[in-house]
PDB file of N, CA, C and O in Angstrom:
ATOM      1  N   MET A   1     209.892 146.028 -58.925  1.00  0.00           N
ATOM      2  CA  MET A   1     209.404 147.290 -58.829  1.00  0.00           C
ATOM      3  C   MET A   1     207.673 147.593 -58.537  1.00  0.00           C
ATOM      4  O   MET A   1     206.831 146.728 -58.777  1.00  0.00           O
ATOM      5  N   GLN A   2     207.435 148.529 -58.160  1.00  0.00           N
ATOM      6  CA  GLN A   2     205.912 148.514 -58.146  1.00  0.00           C
ATOM      7  C   GLN A   2     205.007 149.053 -58.955  1.00  0.00           C
ATOM      8  O   GLN A   2     205.278 150.036 -59.645  1.00  0.00           O
ATOM      9  N   PRO A   3     203.750 148.430 -58.961  1.00  0.00           N
ATOM     10  CA  PRO A   3     202.972 149.000 -60.218  1.00  0.00           C
ATOM     11  C   PRO A   3     202.805 150.682 -59.958  1.00  0.00           C
ATOM     12  O   PRO A   3     202.814 151.341 -58.919  1.00  0.00           O
ATOM     13  N   ALA A   4     202.653 151.050 -61.347  1.00  0.00           N
ATOM     14  CA  ALA A   4     202.453 152.581 -61.123  1.00  0.00           C
ATOM     15  C   ALA A   4     201.446 153.041 -60.166  1.00  0.00           C
ATOM     16  O   ALA A   4     201.527 154.197 -59.753  1.00  0.00           O
ATOM     17  N   HIS A   5     200.575 152.327 -59.795  1.00  0.00           N
ATOM     18  CA  HIS A   5     199.080 152.920 -59.222  1.00  0.00           C
ATOM     19  C   HIS A   5     199.720 153.180 -57.949  1.00  0.00           C
ATOM     20  O   HIS A   5     199.294 154.055 -57.196  1.00  0.00           O
ATOM     21  N   GLN A   6     200.819 152.391 -57.650  1.00  0.00           N
ATOM     22  CA  GLN A   6     201.044 152.212 -56.024  1.00  0.00           C
ATOM     23  C   GLN A   6     202.727 152.991 -55.909  1.00  0.00           C
ATOM     24  O   GLN A   6     203.420 152.830 -54.904  1.00  0.00           O
ATOM     25  N   SER A   7     203.091 153.650 -56.855  1.00  0.00           N
ATOM     26  CA  SER A   7     204.035 154.410 -57.209  1.00  0.00           C
ATOM     27  C   SER A   7     204.081 155.840 -56.044  1.00  0.00           C
ATOM     28  O   SER A   7     202.948 156.154 -55.680  1.00  0.00           O
ATOM     29  N   PRO A   8     204.930 156.487 -55.596  1.00  0.00           N
ATOM     30  CA  PRO A   8     205.270 157.608 -54.945  1.00  0.00           C
ATOM     31  C   PRO A   8     204.689 158.967 -55.647  1.00  0.00           C
ATOM     32  O   PRO A   8     204.078 159.907 -55.139  1.00  0.00           O
ATOM     33  N   LEU A   9     205.150 158.706 -57.167  1.00  0.00           N
ATOM     34  CA  LEU A   9     204.878 159.821 -58.206  1.00  0.00           C
ATOM     35  C   LEU A   9     203.156 159.231 -58.035  1.00  0.00           C
ATOM     36  O   LEU A   9     202.622 159.730 -57.045  1.00  0.00           O
ATOM     37  N   ILE A  10     202.512 158.555 -58.597  1.00  0.00           N
ATOM     38  CA  ILE A  10     201.051 158.722 -58.471  1.00  0.00           C
ATOM     39  C   ILE A  10     200.492 158.750 -57.242  1.00  0.00           C
ATOM     40  O   ILE A  10     199.333 159.164 -57.268  1.00  0.00           O
ATOM     41  N   ASP A  11     200.967 158.410 -56.000  1.00  0.00           N
ATOM     42  CA  ASP A  11     200.290 159.188 -54.860  1.00  0.00           C
ATOM     43  C   ASP A  11     200.539 160.613 -54.753  1.00  0.00           C
ATOM     44  O   ASP A  11     199.694 161.366 -54.268  1.00  0.00           O
ATOM     45  N   PHE A  12     201.696 161.030 -55.199  1.00  0.00           N
ATOM     46  CA  PHE A  12     201.772 162.556 -55.343  1.00  0.00           C
ATOM     47  C   PHE A  12     200.666 163.109 -56.236  1.00  0.00           C
ATOM     48  O   PHE A  12     199.691 163.779 -55.894  1.00  0.00           O
ATOM     49  N   LEU A  13     201.024 162.682 -57.465  1.00  0.00           N
ATOM     50  CA  LEU A  13     199.803 163.212 -58.229  1.00  0.00           C
ATOM     51  C   LEU A  13     198.429 163.252 -57.878  1.00  0.00           C
ATOM     52  O   LEU A  13     197.783 164.222 -58.275  1.00  0.00           O
ATOM     53  N   ASN A  14     197.624 162.000 -56.918  1.00  0.00           N
ATOM     54  CA  ASN A  14     196.458 162.006 -56.441  1.00  0.00           C
ATOM     55  C   ASN A  14     196.387 162.924 -55.765  1.00  0.00           C
ATOM     56  O   ASN A  14     195.339 163.567 -55.839  1.00  0.00           O
ATOM     57  N   LEU A  15     197.567 163.439 -54.718  1.00  0.00           N
ATOM     58  CA  LEU A  15     197.795 164.602 -53.744  1.00  0.00           C
ATOM     59  C   LEU A  15     197.109 165.706 -54.161  1.00  0.00           C
ATOM     60  O   LEU A  15     196.046 166.201 -53.788  1.00  0.00           O
ATOM     61  N   LEU A  16     198.106 166.081 -55.213  1.00  0.00           N
ATOM     62  CA  LEU A  16     197.708 167.148 -56.340  1.00  0.00           C
ATOM     63  C   LEU A  16     196.475 167.494 -56.826  1.00  0.00           C
ATOM     64  O   LEU A  16     196.080 168.655 -56.926  1.00  0.00           O
ATOM     65  N   LEU A  17     195.658 166.200 -57.230  1.00  0.00           N
ATOM     66  CA  LEU A  17     194.392 166.013 -57.865  1.00  0.00           C
ATOM     67  C   LEU A  17     193.343 166.453 -56.862  1.00  0.00           C
ATOM     68  O   LEU A  17     192.446 167.219 -57.214  1.00  0.00           O
ATOM     69  N   GLU A  18     193.422 166.031 -55.727  1.00  0.00           N
ATOM     70  CA  GLU A  18     192.610 166.235 -54.661  1.00  0.00           C
ATOM     71  C   GLU A  18     192.839 167.648 -54.491  1.00  0.00           C
ATOM     72  O   GLU A  18     191.806 168.221 -54.838  1.00  0.00           O
ATOM     73  N   CYS A  19     193.827 168.585 -54.069  1.00  0.00           N
ATOM     74  CA  CYS A  19     193.849 169.711 -53.909  1.00  0.00           C
ATOM     75  C   CYS A  19     193.408 170.488 -54.806  1.00  0.00           C
ATOM     76  O   CYS A  19     192.946 171.581 -54.481  1.00  0.00           O
ATOM     77  N   GLU A  20     193.466 170.030 -56.293  1.00  0.00           N
ATOM     78  CA  GLU A  20     192.821 171.243 -57.327  1.00  0.00           C
ATOM     79  C   GLU A  20     191.383 170.716 -57.469  1.00  0.00           C
ATOM     80  O   GLU A  20     190.707 171.435 -58.204  1.00  0.00           O
ATOM     81  N   ARG A  21     190.931 169.974 -57.115  1.00  0.00           N
ATOM     82  CA  ARG A  21     189.609 169.407 -56.747  1.00  0.00           C
ATOM     83  C   ARG A  21     188.958 170.270 -56.203  1.00  0.00           C
ATOM     84  O   ARG A  21     187.899 170.802 -56.534  1.00  0.00           O
ATOM     85  N   ALA A  22     189.756 170.445 -55.150  1.00  0.00           N
ATOM     86  CA  ALA A  22     188.866 171.492 -53.715  1.00  0.00           C
ATOM     87  C   ALA A  22     189.098 172.810 -54.065  1.00  0.00           C
ATOM     88  O   ALA A  22     188.288 173.642 -53.655  1.00  0.00           O
ATOM     89  N   GLY A  23     190.267 173.265 -54.904  1.00  0.00           N
ATOM     90  CA  GLY A  23     189.976 174.784 -55.278  1.00  0.00           C
ATOM     91  C   GLY A  23     189.172 174.650 -56.555  1.00  0.00           C
ATOM     92  O   GLY A  23     188.859 175.697 -57.121  1.00  0.00           O
ATOM     93  N   ALA A  24     188.796 173.484 -57.083  1.00  0.00           N
ATOM     94  CA  ALA A  24     187.622 174.231 -58.195  1.00  0.00           C
ATOM     95  C   ALA A  24     186.340 174.099 -57.300  1.00  0.00           C
ATOM     96  O   ALA A  24     185.671 175.127 -57.192  1.00  0.00           O
ATOM     97  N   LYS A  25     186.014 173.254 -56.808  1.00  0.00           N
ATOM     98  CA  LYS A  25     184.724 173.165 -55.958  1.00  0.00           C
ATOM     99  C   LYS A  25     184.577 174.542 -55.320  1.00  0.00           C
ATOM    100  O   LYS A  25     183.595 175.282 -55.357  1.00  0.00           O
ATOM    101  N   ALA A  26     185.925 174.761 -54.643  1.00  0.00           N
ATOM    102  CA  ALA A  26     185.582 176.335 -53.676  1.00  0.00           C
ATOM    103  C   ALA A  26     185.301 177.417 -54.873  1.00  0.00           C
ATOM    104  O   ALA A  26     184.340 178.167 -54.702  1.00  0.00           O
ATOM    105  N   LEU A  27     186.097 177.555 -56.118  1.00  0.00           N
ATOM    106  CA  LEU A  27     185.824 178.595 -56.751  1.00  0.00           C
ATOM    107  C   LEU A  27     184.577 178.269 -57.371  1.00  0.00           C
ATOM    108  O   LEU A  27     184.065 179.336 -57.709  1.00  0.00           O
ATOM    109  N   ARG A  28     183.814 177.267 -57.696  1.00  0.00           N
ATOM    110  CA  ARG A  28     182.208 176.994 -58.155  1.00  0.00           C
ATOM    111  C   ARG A  28     181.500 177.499 -57.243  1.00  0.00           C
ATOM    112  O   ARG A  28     180.477 178.043 -57.660  1.00  0.00           O
ATOM    113  N   SER A  29     181.669 177.523 -56.109  1.00  0.00           N
ATOM    114  CA  SER A  29     180.806 177.586 -55.168  1.00  0.00           C
ATOM    115  C   SER A  29     180.787 179.109 -54.344  1.00  0.00           C
ATOM    116  O   SER A  29     179.950 179.341 -53.472  1.00  0.00           O
ATOM    117  N   ALA A  30     181.716 179.990 -54.708  1.00  0.00           N
ATOM    118  CA  ALA A  30     182.054 181.440 -54.051  1.00  0.00           C
ATOM    119  C   ALA A  30     181.117 182.161 -54.638  1.00  0.00           C
ATOM    120  O   ALA A  30     181.096 183.239 -54.044  1.00  0.00           O
ATOM    121  N   ASP A  31     180.231 182.150 -55.591  1.00  0.00           N
ATOM    122  CA  ASP A  31     179.011 183.083 -55.512  1.00  0.00           C
ATOM    123  C   ASP A  31     178.114 182.766 -54.771  1.00  0.00           C
ATOM    124  O   ASP A  31     177.428 183.694 -54.342  1.00  0.00           O
ATOM    125  N   ALA A  32     177.755 181.292 -54.315  1.00  0.00           N
ATOM    126  CA  ALA A  32     176.789 181.451 -53.160  1.00  0.00           C
ATOM    127  C   ALA A  32     177.395 181.678 -51.810  1.00  0.00           C
ATOM    128  O   ALA A  32     176.666 181.879 -50.839  1.00  0.00           O
ATOM    129  N   LEU A  33     178.082 181.665 -51.757  1.00  0.00           N
ATOM    130  CA  LEU A  33     178.705 182.219 -50.324  1.00  0.00           C
ATOM    131  C   LEU A  33     178.655 183.947 -50.129  1.00  0.00           C
ATOM    132  O   LEU A  33     178.938 184.801 -50.969  1.00  0.00           O
ATOM    133  N   ASP A  34     178.158 184.141 -48.614  1.00  0.00           N
ATOM    134  CA  ASP A  34     178.647 185.449 -48.140  1.00  0.00           C
ATOM    135  C   ASP A  34     179.437 186.006 -48.371  1.00  0.00           C
ATOM    136  O   ASP A  34     180.174 186.063 -47.386  1.00  0.00           O
ATOM    137  N   MET A  35     179.927 186.702 -49.419  1.00  0.00           N
ATOM    138  CA  MET A  35     181.288 187.315 -49.350  1.00  0.00           C
ATOM    139  C   MET A  35     180.500 188.774 -50.711  1.00  0.00           C
ATOM    140  O   MET A  35     179.458 188.756 -51.366  1.00  0.00           O
ATOM    141  N   PRO A  36     181.386 189.606 -50.632  1.00  0.00           N
ATOM    142  CA  PRO A  36     181.542 190.327 -51.405  1.00  0.00           C
ATOM    143  C   PRO A  36     181.649 190.329 -52.877  1.00  0.00           C
ATOM    144  O   PRO A  36     182.720 190.018 -53.399  1.00  0.00           O
ATOM    145  N   ALA A  37     180.526 190.686 -53.654  1.00  0.00           N
ATOM    146  CA  ALA A  37     180.469 190.194 -55.156  1.00  0.00           C
ATOM    147  C   ALA A  37     181.518 190.238 -55.893  1.00  0.00           C
ATOM    148  O   ALA A  37     181.720 189.297 -56.661  1.00  0.00           O
ATOM    149  N   ASP A  38     182.492 191.406 -55.835  1.00  0.00           N
ATOM    150  CA  ASP A  38     183.809 191.730 -56.166  1.00  0.00           C
ATOM    151  C   ASP A  38     184.863 190.670 -56.172  1.00  0.00           C
ATOM    152  O   ASP A  38     185.691 190.415 -57.046  1.00  0.00           O
ATOM    153  N   ILE A  39     184.681 190.170 -55.143  1.00  0.00           N
ATOM    154  CA  ILE A  39     185.817 189.171 -54.396  1.00  0.00           C
ATOM    155  C   ILE A  39     184.809 187.430 -55.105  1.00  0.00           C
ATOM    156  O   ILE A  39     185.502 186.477 -55.461  1.00  0.00           O
ATOM    157  N   ALA A  40     183.549 187.356 -55.166  1.00  0.00           N
ATOM    158  CA  ALA A  40     182.972 186.108 -55.688  1.00  0.00           C
ATOM    159  C   ALA A  40     183.347 185.941 -56.837  1.00  0.00           C
ATOM    160  O   ALA A  40     183.778 184.866 -57.255  1.00  0.00           O
ATOM    161  N   SER A  41     183.197 187.340 -57.742  1.00  0.00           N
ATOM    162  CA  SER A  41     183.214 187.344 -59.294  1.00  0.00           C
ATOM    163  C   SER A  41     184.906 186.897 -59.526  1.00  0.00           C
ATOM    164  O   SER A  41     185.084 185.844 -60.138  1.00  0.00           O
ATOM    165  N   MET A  42     185.817 187.462 -59.180  1.00  0.00           N
ATOM    166  CA  MET A  42     187.372 187.321 -58.980  1.00  0.00           C
ATOM    167  C   MET A  42     187.161 185.910 -59.010  1.00  0.00           C
ATOM    168  O   MET A  42     187.246 185.453 -60.150  1.00  0.00           O
ATOM    169  N   LEU A  43     186.927 185.126 -58.167  1.00  0.00           N
ATOM    170  CA  LEU A  43     187.429 183.638 -57.361  1.00  0.00           C
ATOM    171  C   LEU A  43     186.525 183.078 -58.871  1.00  0.00           C
ATOM    172  O   LEU A  43     187.277 182.526 -59.674  1.00  0.00           O
ATOM    173  N   ALA A  44     185.188 183.156 -59.270  1.00  0.00           N
ATOM    174  CA  ALA A  44     184.968 182.433 -60.021  1.00  0.00           C
ATOM    175  C   ALA A  44     185.577 182.242 -61.780  1.00  0.00           C
ATOM    176  O   ALA A  44     185.482 181.280 -62.542  1.00  0.00           O
ATOM    177  N   ARG A  45     186.176 183.540 -61.958  1.00  0.00           N
ATOM    178  CA  ARG A  45     186.980 183.502 -63.315  1.00  0.00           C
ATOM    179  C   ARG A  45     187.689 182.704 -63.258  1.00  0.00           C
ATOM    180  O   ARG A  45     187.780 182.145 -64.351  1.00  0.00           O
ATOM    181  N   HIS A  46     188.849 181.927 -61.881  1.00  0.00           N
ATOM    182  CA  HIS A  46     189.537 181.192 -62.101  1.00  0.00           C
ATOM    183  C   HIS A  46     189.399 179.970 -61.821  1.00  0.00           C
ATOM    184  O   HIS A  46     190.336 179.309 -61.376  1.00  0.00           O
ATOM    185  N   PHE A  47     187.876 179.340 -62.098  1.00  0.00           N
ATOM    186  CA  PHE A  47     187.478 178.019 -61.772  1.00  0.00           C
ATOM    187  C   PHE A  47     188.090 177.406 -62.943  1.00  0.00           C
ATOM    188  O   PHE A  47     189.043 176.646 -62.769  1.00  0.00           O
ATOM    189  N   ASP A  48     187.592 177.682 -64.291  1.00  0.00           N
ATOM    190  CA  ASP A  48     188.363 177.016 -65.571  1.00  0.00           C
ATOM    191  C   ASP A  48     189.554 176.578 -65.556  1.00  0.00           C
ATOM    192  O   ASP A  48     189.810 175.454 -65.989  1.00  0.00           O
ATOM    193  N   ASP A  49     190.443 177.349 -65.078  1.00  0.00           N
ATOM    194  CA  ASP A  49     191.932 176.834 -64.738  1.00  0.00           C
ATOM    195  C   ASP A  49     191.920 175.471 -63.684  1.00  0.00           C
ATOM    196  O   ASP A  49     192.213 174.327 -64.030  1.00  0.00           O
ATOM    197  N   GLU A  50     191.520 175.885 -62.366  1.00  0.00           N
ATOM    198  CA  GLU A  50     191.435 174.804 -61.440  1.00  0.00           C
ATOM    199  C   GLU A  50     190.672 173.614 -62.233  1.00  0.00           C
ATOM    200  O   GLU A  50     191.182 172.495 -62.172  1.00  0.00           O
ATOM    201  N   ALA A  51     189.472 173.796 -62.977  1.00  0.00           N
ATOM    202  CA  ALA A  51     189.152 172.432 -63.590  1.00  0.00           C
ATOM    203  C   ALA A  51     190.140 171.629 -64.674  1.00  0.00           C
ATOM    204  O   ALA A  51     190.456 170.446 -64.796  1.00  0.00           O
ATOM    205  N   ARG A  52     190.429 172.692 -65.304  1.00  0.00           N
ATOM    206  CA  ARG A  52     191.978 172.237 -66.538  1.00  0.00           C
ATOM    207  C   ARG A  52     192.452 171.584 -65.527  1.00  0.00           C
ATOM    208  O   ARG A  52     191.966 170.462 -65.385  1.00  0.00           O
ATOM    209  N   TYR A  53     193.277 171.918 -64.736  1.00  0.00           N
ATOM    210  CA  TYR A  53     194.204 171.620 -64.007  1.00  0.00           C
ATOM    211  C   TYR A  53     193.716 170.339 -63.783  1.00  0.00           C
ATOM    212  O   TYR A  53     194.232 169.430 -64.435  1.00  0.00           O
ATOM    213  N   CYS A  54     192.601 170.011 -62.794  1.00  0.00           N
ATOM    214  CA  CYS A  54     192.348 168.796 -62.452  1.00  0.00           C
ATOM    215  C   CYS A  54     192.373 167.384 -63.375  1.00  0.00           C
ATOM    216  O   CYS A  54     192.802 166.248 -63.172  1.00  0.00           O
ATOM    217  N   ALA A  55     191.662 168.079 -64.540  1.00  0.00           N
ATOM    218  CA  ALA A  55     191.663 167.072 -66.209  1.00  0.00           C
ATOM    219  C   ALA A  55     193.081 166.742 -66.312  1.00  0.00           C
ATOM    220  O   ALA A  55     193.335 165.547 -66.467  1.00  0.00           O
ATOM    221  N   GLY A  56     194.086 167.592 -66.254  1.00  0.00           N
ATOM    222  CA  GLY A  56     195.481 167.588 -66.618  1.00  0.00           C
ATOM    223  C   GLY A  56     195.970 166.170 -65.560  1.00  0.00           C
ATOM    224  O   GLY A  56     196.635 165.185 -65.882  1.00  0.00           O
ATOM    225  N   LEU A  57     195.595 166.384 -64.746  1.00  0.00           N
ATOM    226  CA  LEU A  57     196.091 165.412 -62.987  1.00  0.00           C
ATOM    227  C   LEU A  57     195.658 164.231 -63.611  1.00  0.00           C
ATOM    228  O   LEU A  57     196.488 163.475 -64.117  1.00  0.00           O
ATOM    229  N   ARG A  58     194.393 163.971 -63.637  1.00  0.00           N
ATOM    230  CA  ARG A  58     193.679 163.037 -63.673  1.00  0.00           C
ATOM    231  C   ARG A  58     194.328 161.968 -65.148  1.00  0.00           C
ATOM    232  O   ARG A  58     194.478 160.747 -65.127  1.00  0.00           O
ATOM    233  N   ASN A  59     194.595 162.860 -66.247  1.00  0.00           N
ATOM    234  CA  ASN A  59     194.738 162.082 -67.123  1.00  0.00           C
ATOM    235  C   ASN A  59     196.264 161.381 -67.141  1.00  0.00           C
ATOM    236  O   ASN A  59     196.501 160.255 -67.577  1.00  0.00           O
ATOM    237  N   GLN A  60     197.304 162.369 -66.530  1.00  0.00           N
ATOM    238  CA  GLN A  60     198.820 162.215 -66.221  1.00  0.00           C
ATOM    239  C   GLN A  60     198.726 160.771 -65.461  1.00  0.00           C
ATOM    240  O   GLN A  60     199.629 159.992 -65.764  1.00  0.00           O
ATOM    241  N   ILE A  61     197.834 160.340 -64.589  1.00  0.00           N
ATOM    242  CA  ILE A  61     197.964 159.724 -63.447  1.00  0.00           C
ATOM    243  C   ILE A  61     196.929 158.409 -64.439  1.00  0.00           C
ATOM    244  O   ILE A  61     196.911 157.239 -64.058  1.00  0.00           O
ATOM    245  N   ILE A  62     196.431 158.705 -65.239  1.00  0.00           N
ATOM    246  CA  ILE A  62     195.919 157.424 -66.162  1.00  0.00           C
ATOM    247  C   ILE A  62     196.967 156.676 -67.080  1.00  0.00           C
ATOM    248  O   ILE A  62     197.201 155.480 -67.252  1.00  0.00           O
ATOM    249  N   ARG A  63     197.471 157.755 -67.568  1.00  0.00           N
ATOM    250  CA  ARG A  63     198.795 157.609 -68.605  1.00  0.00           C
ATOM    251  C   ARG A  63     199.657 156.517 -68.243  1.00  0.00           C
ATOM    252  O   ARG A  63     200.035 155.550 -68.905  1.00  0.00           O
ATOM    253  N   LEU A  64     199.988 157.006 -66.577  1.00  0.00           N
ATOM    254  CA  LEU A  64     201.239 156.424 -66.044  1.00  0.00           C
ATOM    255  C   LEU A  64     200.524 155.142 -65.189  1.00  0.00           C
ATOM    256  O   LEU A  64     200.859 154.681 -64.098  1.00  0.00           O
ATOM    257  N   GLY A  65     199.463 154.754 -66.049  1.00  0.00           N
ATOM    258  CA  GLY A  65     198.701 153.447 -65.148  1.00  0.00           C
ATOM    259  C   GLY A  65     198.292 153.496 -63.912  1.00  0.00           C
ATOM    260  O   GLY A  65     198.042 152.492 -63.244  1.00  0.00           O
ATOM    261  N   GLY A  66     198.215 154.405 -63.602  1.00  0.00           N
ATOM    262  CA  GLY A  66     197.116 154.740 -61.797  1.00  0.00           C
ATOM    263  C   GLY A  66     195.799 154.967 -62.045  1.00  0.00           C
ATOM    264  O   GLY A  66     195.219 155.140 -63.117  1.00  0.00           O
ATOM    265  N   VAL A  67     195.308 154.941 -60.685  1.00  0.00           N
ATOM    266  CA  VAL A  67     194.136 155.210 -60.713  1.00  0.00           C
ATOM    267  C   VAL A  67     193.856 156.565 -59.981  1.00  0.00           C
ATOM    268  O   VAL A  67     194.374 156.845 -58.900  1.00  0.00           O
ATOM    269  N   PRO A  68     193.135 157.249 -60.548  1.00  0.00           N
ATOM    270  CA  PRO A  68     193.183 158.732 -60.304  1.00  0.00           C
ATOM    271  C   PRO A  68     191.797 158.834 -58.742  1.00  0.00           C
ATOM    272  O   PRO A  68     190.764 158.166 -58.710  1.00  0.00           O
ATOM    273  N   SER A  69     192.179 159.694 -57.823  1.00  0.00           N
ATOM    274  CA  SER A  69     191.698 159.572 -56.589  1.00  0.00           C
ATOM    275  C   SER A  69     190.011 160.478 -56.948  1.00  0.00           C
ATOM    276  O   SER A  69     189.771 161.377 -57.754  1.00  0.00           O
ATOM    277  N   THR A  70     189.256 159.885 -56.130  1.00  0.00           N
ATOM    278  CA  THR A  70     187.603 160.327 -55.980  1.00  0.00           C
ATOM    279  C   THR A  70     187.719 161.689 -55.377  1.00  0.00           C
ATOM    280  O   THR A  70     187.151 162.741 -55.674  1.00  0.00           O
ATOM    281  N   GLN A  71     188.731 161.361 -54.317  1.00  0.00           N
ATOM    282  CA  GLN A  71     188.302 162.826 -52.667  1.00  0.00           C
ATOM    283  C   GLN A  71     188.586 163.689 -53.254  1.00  0.00           C
ATOM    284  O   GLN A  71     189.051 163.785 -54.390  1.00  0.00           O
ATOM    285  N   THR A  72     188.243 164.634 -52.280  1.00  0.00           N
ATOM    286  CA  THR A  72     188.609 165.921 -52.762  1.00  0.00           C
ATOM    287  C   THR A  72     189.253 166.609 -51.136  1.00  0.00           C
ATOM    288  O   THR A  72     188.683 166.358 -50.074  1.00  0.00           O
ATOM    289  N   GLY A  73     190.211 167.274 -51.205  1.00  0.00           N
ATOM    290  CA  GLY A  73     190.906 167.613 -50.327  1.00  0.00           C
ATOM    291  C   GLY A  73     190.464 168.542 -49.269  1.00  0.00           C
ATOM    292  O   GLY A  73     189.356 169.052 -49.436  1.00  0.00           O
ATOM    293  N   ALA A  74     191.282 168.924 -47.968  1.00  0.00           N
ATOM    294  CA  ALA A  74     190.060 169.247 -46.886  1.00  0.00           C
ATOM    295  C   ALA A  74     189.916 171.142 -47.058  1.00  0.00           C
ATOM    296  O   ALA A  74     189.218 171.843 -46.326  1.00  0.00           O
ATOM    297  N   PHE A  75     190.823 171.666 -48.272  1.00  0.00           N
ATOM    298  CA  PHE A  75     190.794 173.156 -48.600  1.00  0.00           C
ATOM    299  C   PHE A  75     189.333 173.574 -48.848  1.00  0.00           C
ATOM    300  O   PHE A  75     189.054 174.766 -48.719  1.00  0.00           O
ATOM    301  N   LEU A  76     188.265 172.584 -49.235  1.00  0.00           N
ATOM    302  CA  LEU A  76     186.775 172.969 -49.598  1.00  0.00           C
ATOM    303  C   LEU A  76     186.024 173.252 -48.500  1.00  0.00           C
ATOM    304  O   LEU A  76     185.096 174.058 -48.439  1.00  0.00           O
ATOM    305  N   GLU A  77     186.467 172.546 -47.617  1.00  0.00           N
ATOM    306  CA  GLU A  77     185.749 172.622 -46.162  1.00  0.00           C
ATOM    307  C   GLU A  77     186.504 173.735 -45.475  1.00  0.00           C
ATOM    308  O   GLU A  77     185.743 174.439 -44.811  1.00  0.00           O
ATOM    309  N   GLN A  78     187.636 174.069 -45.436  1.00  0.00           N
ATOM    310  CA  GLN A  78     188.303 175.578 -44.668  1.00  0.00           C
ATOM    311  C   GLN A  78     187.619 176.190 -45.339  1.00  0.00           C
ATOM    312  O   GLN A  78     186.772 176.771 -44.659  1.00  0.00           O
ATOM    313  N   PHE A  79     187.483 176.482 -46.946  1.00  0.00           N
ATOM    314  CA  PHE A  79     187.001 177.751 -47.640  1.00  0.00           C
ATOM    315  C   PHE A  79     185.723 178.253 -47.124  1.00  0.00           C
ATOM    316  O   PHE A  79     185.507 179.371 -46.658  1.00  0.00           O
ATOM    317  N   THR A  80     184.628 176.949 -47.317  1.00  0.00           N
ATOM    318  CA  THR A  80     183.294 177.184 -47.061  1.00  0.00           C
ATOM    319  C   THR A  80     183.337 177.529 -45.626  1.00  0.00           C
ATOM    320  O   THR A  80     182.324 178.095 -45.215  1.00  0.00           O
ATOM    321  N   ASN A  81     184.076 177.363 -44.958  1.00  0.00           N
ATOM    322  CA  ASN A  81     183.823 178.037 -43.393  1.00  0.00           C
ATOM    323  C   ASN A  81     184.620 179.035 -43.027  1.00  0.00           C
ATOM    324  O   ASN A  81     184.700 179.398 -41.854  1.00  0.00           O
ATOM    325  N   ALA A  82     185.394 179.661 -44.149  1.00  0.00           N
ATOM    326  CA  ALA A  82     186.152 181.106 -43.811  1.00  0.00           C
ATOM    327  C   ALA A  82     185.198 182.153 -43.451  1.00  0.00           C
ATOM    328  O   ALA A  82     184.080 182.232 -43.961  1.00  0.00           O
ATOM    329  N   ALA A  83     185.668 182.985 -42.533  1.00  0.00           N
ATOM    330  CA  ALA A  83     184.590 183.914 -42.094  1.00  0.00           C
ATOM    331  C   ALA A  83     185.170 185.419 -42.005  1.00  0.00           C
ATOM    332  O   ALA A  83     186.384 185.624 -41.992  1.00  0.00           O
ATOM    333  N   ASN A  84     184.401 186.255 -41.956  1.00  0.00           N
ATOM    334  CA  ASN A  84     184.823 187.825 -42.311  1.00  0.00           C
ATOM    335  C   ASN A  84     185.316 188.037 -43.522  1.00  0.00           C
ATOM    336  O   ASN A  84     186.483 188.411 -43.633  1.00  0.00           O
ATOM    337  N   TRP A  85     184.389 187.802 -44.805  1.00  0.00           N
ATOM    338  CA  TRP A  85     184.991 188.378 -45.655  1.00  0.00           C
ATOM    339  C   TRP A  85     184.856 189.707 -46.226  1.00  0.00           C
ATOM    340  O   TRP A  85     185.621 190.077 -47.117  1.00  0.00           O
TER     341      TRP A  85
END
């Protein structure tokens, strides 16, 4: 049997963590981007949810004996490079 930190489940949870982290960082940076204020405000309100999901995934990975990823998913770069807000 593989150690938990090498299991497909831990790998999947780490992938989700990286994606959630990208979402949280994107939402955190929304007010600094050149987009309409109403859109930036709406996105910023969802930051706490994304941050909570990151914490939950990180805790679950540790509980299962894995090592949480410290990487951020590619979505953050795609979000900050988005045009035509």
